[in-house]
N, C-alpha and C positions, 0 to 999 in steps of 0.2 A: 251625631255630632249634636252637640250646644252652641247655641247663638247667647251671646250675654249681652244685657243692658246696663246702660249706665246710668243712673238719672243726676247729669250735673248742677247744681244751683251756682251761682256765679251771681255777685253781690254787685252792683254800679253804683257807685256813690259819685254823685251829681253834685258838684259846688258851682256857684254863683252868688257874687255878692255878697261872700262870708255867710250865707245860706247854703245846708247842705242837703241833699236827700237821695235816701236810699232804694232802688228797686232790687227785687231778688228775678231770678230771669232760669226757671229750669231749661232745661235742653235734654234730651232725650236722646243716646246715640246706641243703637245696636251695631256688635261686630261680628262677624261671624268667630268661630273660636278659633279656626285655623286658617292658614292660606294654602292653598294647592300644593306645593313642596310639602308640608307639614303633613297634610293628607296621602299626600302617596308615599310617606316615606313611615306614617302610621301604618298604612297595608303591607307594605314588605316587611315591615315587623313582624304584622298579624301573621302573615303567610310563613317567615321563616321560624317562628313560633308553632306552627299547625295551629292557630285558634282562628276556625274559620267562621266562628259567630263575628267575634272583631274585626275582621274583613268584610264580610255582607254587610256589615252596621255602616259601613264607610260609603258602601252603592247606593246609590239614587232610585227609589222602588216609585213610580208615579203617585200622588197624593187622590187622584182621578178612580184609582185603583179601589174594588171591593175588597174588604178582608182577606176573600176568600183567592181573590185576583194576586192581589200584594202577596199572602201565604204562596203558592203556586210559583211565583216570580223568586222568590228568595230561595223559594227550595230549588228552583230550577239552576240558580247563581251557585248555592251549596253542591249540588252533583257536579255543577261543571268544573269550580275551583279543586274539588276533589280527583277528579278522573284527570286534571292541567298536572297538578300534586304528583300521582301517582306517574302518569306519564312524563313529564319533566326530569324530577326527583325535588330533592329541597335547595333551597336558597345555599350555595354555599358564601359566594361572595354578590355585592351589588355596587355599583359605580353610577353616579346621573352622569351623562352624556349629553353632546347636544345634538349628535346626529348618531345615525348608525345606517350602516349598509342598506340593500336591498334585503325585504327581512319578507321568511315566507311564516305567516303566523295563526292564531285562532288565537277567537276571541271569546270573552265571557263580561257579561250586563243582562241587565235585566230591560224593561220597556219593551217596546215594538217601533217599528219604521214612523209613524203615523205621529208615534206621541214627541217624540225626537226631534222629529220634522218640526214642532212648535219649537223646541230651544237648539237650533242649528250649532250656537256658540258655544264653544269649547277648547282647551289647553291642552295639549300634548305633550307627556312628560316621557322620556326618553334615558331606561335605564340599564348598563351591561352587565349581565349576570352569568354567573357559573352555577350551573344544575347538578346536582348530583350526577343524573343518569343522562343530561343531553352536553354535556359540557357547557363551552359558549354560545350565549341565545342574550336575546334582549326581554322587556317587559316594557311596553309603551303602555303608560295609564293616561286617560283622555278623563279632563276634570272640566267639569259643569257647576258654573253658580246658577241655584235654583233658590230662588226665595230666599236671598241674599247668605246662602252658605254654599262652600265647596265642597262637590260630592262628586264620586266616581260614575264617572258616566260609561265606560268600558275600560275594559284590562284586554293586552293582547298579551298572547307569549308567543314567539318566535327563535328562530334558529334562523341566521346567514341564509339565504338563496344559494351564495357560492358553495356553501357546504353539499358536499356529497352526500345525496340521497335526502335534504330537506324537506326539500316538496313535499316528497311520498312520504315524510314520516308526521308531516303536518297533515298531509291528506289520511292517513289512519288515525290520527287523534280526531279530528272533524270528524270522521265515520262512525268510531267510539263514541262520539258525544251523540251523534244521531241517534244510533242505537240504543244508546243509557235512555234519551231524552222518550224515545217513543215505547220505551219497554215497561212504560207505566213506574217509573223508579225516582220521577220526579215527587 
């Protein structure tokens, strides 16, 4: 995601007793290219179009990681998103909602707990989703403003807990994620 900066120049004209003076005042302003809802919608568009590289680019990965650690973290997110897409199926419909019922979910994101403890603030956006394979579910996208840029912290894919077999289904997906992560596929 890009940040753009503008250099605004203001010309201040001072007038007193018939005399004038001009002062140029440059002001630098940087803005996040997108707000959290725009980033979340872009993520959902990437996933709907099966463009994992596009989706992964919206996640935050620590600047303190070595190149190797960062690549490994990005690959782990790619593997998890691939698995979640296989298990839940494609997104057929999506709508932002204010609340969700109790949900059993599996999470995808980079970083580790000590890193995120340094960045405890986030905003959660909730979307009701219709998946090809799992029918009605939810996607929660946790957004964090880091270095002035809205970025994805984590994405949670879930099924209503009241749905028959939801907990068992999510548990099976989590086990598959753990087995994939431990097999060296990352």
